[in-house]
C-alpha positions, 0 to 999 in steps of 0.5 A, a space after each residue: 287821377 291825383 287828388 289835392 286838398 286846398 283849404 279855404 279857411 278865409 275869404 282872402 283865399 277865394 279873393 286872392 287865389 281862387 278868383 285869380 290866375 291860380 284858379 284859371 290855371 288849376 281848374 280843368 288840369 288833366 287827371 287832377 281832382 281838387 277838393 276845396 275844404 271850406 267852412 260850412 257857411 261858405 259851402 253853398 256859395 263856393 259850390 255855385 262859384 267854383 264847383 263842377 268839373 274837376 273841383 269838389 267842395 267839402 265843408 270842414 268846420 273850424 277846429 275847436 281846440 282841446 286842452 292840449 292844443 290850447 297849451 301848444 298854441 300858448 307855448 308856440 305863441 309866446 316863445 317867439 322872441 320878436 317885438 311883435 310878440 312882446 307887443 301882443 303880450 303887453 297889449 293883452 296885459 293892459 286889457 286883462 291885468 293878469 300879471 301872473 299870465 304876463 310873467 309866464 309869457 315873458 319867461 317863455 319869450 326869454 327862454 334860451 335854446 329856441 331852435 331845440 324848443 321849436 323842434 320839440 314842439 313840432 314833434 309833439 304837435 303830430 301826436 295831437 289826434 285828428 278831428 273826426 271830420 278831418 280823418 273822414 275826409 282823408 279816409 274818403 279821398 286819400 289826397 296825394 297833396 295838401 295845399 294850405 295857403 294860410 299855413 299858421 291858421 289853427 282853425 283849419 290849415 294846421 289840423 289838415 297839415 298835421 294829418 297829412 304829415 302823419 299819413 306821409 302825404 305831400 304838403 305845400 303851405 303858403 303865407 299868401 296874404 300877410 307880411 307878418 306871418 313869421 313874426 306875429 303869430 308865434 312859431 309855426 307849429 307844423 312845417 310843410 314840405 315846401 313853403 310858398 312866400 309872398 316876399 323876400 322879407 318873410 323868407 328871411 324871417 323864416 330862416 331867422 325866427 322859424 328855423 326853416 330850411 331855406 331850400 324848402 322856401 320859394 318866393 312867388 309874390 302876392 297873389 292879391 297884387 295880380 289884380 293890379 295888372 288888370 288895367 281893364 279895371 281902371 275907370 276914367 277918373 271923372 266917372 269914378 269920382 262922380 260915383 263917390 260924390 267927389 268934385 273931379 277938380 279936387 285932388 284926392 288923398 286916400 286914407 286907409 284905416 287899420 283894423 279896429 282892434 289894433 288902432 280904433 282912432 284913425 278918424 282923428 287923422 281925418 279930423 286933423 286933415 280937415 282942420 289943416 285945410 280949413 286953417 290954410 296949412 294945406 291947399 283947399 283943393 284937397 279931399 280925403 277919401 276915408 276907406 274904413 276897415 271892414 266890420 266897424 261903423 265907428 270911424 265912419 260915424 266920426 268922419 261922415 260930417 267932416 268937411 274935406 273928408 268923404 267916407 268911402 261907403 262903397 267900400 264900407 261893410 259891416 261884415 268882418 274882413 275874414 268873411 268879406 268876399 272881394 270879387 272883381 267889382 270890389 277889387 276894381 273899386 280898391 284899385 281905382 281908389 288908389 290909382 286916382 289918388 295922389 298918395 296914401 296915408 295910414 297909421 299902420 294899415 297894409 294899404 300903404 303897401 298896396 299904394 306902392 304897387 301902383 307907384 303912390 307915395 305913402 305916409 304913416 301918421 305916428 301921432 294922435 289927437 287924443 293922448 292914450 296909453 303907450 300900448 294903445 298908441 300908434 307909437 308902439 307900432 314903430 317901436 315893437 311891431 317887427 314887420 312894420 319896423 322893417 318896412 319903415 326902416 327902408 324909408 319908403 313910407 314917410 313917418 310923420 309925428 306931428 300935425 306940422 310934419 304931416 302937412 309938410 309931407 303932403 305938400 312935398 308929395 303933391 309937388 313931387 310925387 317921385 320924392 323918396 323914389 329910391 327908398 321906395 325901390 328898396 321897400 318894393 324889393 323887400 316887400 313886394 317883388 316879384 310883382 309881375 301879375 303872375 304870383 297865382 300862376 307860380 303858385 299853381 305851377 308849384 302844386 303841379 311840380 310837387 305832384 
């Protein structure tokens, strides 16, 4: 019997991988023992849901970095010469005012010979001693393969990969939930034997920015999008809108709020939308379904009394996104929210990409009602956010920089939902495909093949 370690550092791994086709294919595989490494607070929950048969649940607390690891993280996190790293450096400086720290970060950003530097950092990484619990698990189970779906996650995946590399255990990593994996989090400190990636863009970034051998990377698609092939989850429109208190005669526009840290004033777009409907700039048969980002009540409070705007309280949660369990009921709600909407509007949320999967046009609002400092404004995403700029460069998401242009874009897509179709095809080819409902299956097959 062979043993696999699978790290489950965040709920996204349970949501998008374990509960999808991957879990179905891997569970019960002959002569295979799967050890899920989960955070202590999730151990009992996951034991009840996934445990039994050939699956064992073990707790692994998130690593507390020592001084050496903090130094390594600082170097790896600031040497990567992408716009997104500069974006994060400047945002931090505007918050803490530490000019000397910013100067050091910018010096690292401009350092030459990056390929040589990353090689050195990756060699030094393997000299960091393992945490006692990591060593204990390896000594007890002697895994034949380690699969880390959040390959750049320093709290769990990285320490496990590091120990596997030291012991000569086969390693498989993935960037399974994000399209910014190789441009926003610094250099990948431990490179696994093979990498499973969600789209072609990340593979290109792996070669260009991370100096990873192209032959070790495979594009398998977004496991999260496998859910969108479950047509049995689609409800009749009238029934779904009734649950939200929305008149089925209204046309719905879905607004997806961004993570609060990145942009906390999404509610202003909802305010502007309401003003445009009241002022006749938009048809009066429109309603905005405002989907808040998990963990933050502020935007909901701001929009709850707005005319023409309905906060999606069925999607609202005060639980932090990384801990939020998206089971079938929650995924079905998101799926129906997109399916029964005319289009998706956001400032910078990835929900625009979800909309594309279901063929919905998307708009990115690049303006704000209340002027803010540049490094806190939505404009910085369009100038420095490497992955977001690559998405916008396809033209598949329409950028609007004023109230008037937002109204024009909404009316255009209402009249012709297929407008910008060719540009959307370019976007999906780079950021969504392969999209056939089998990303989870391909991930499982990659594991079995490595064994």
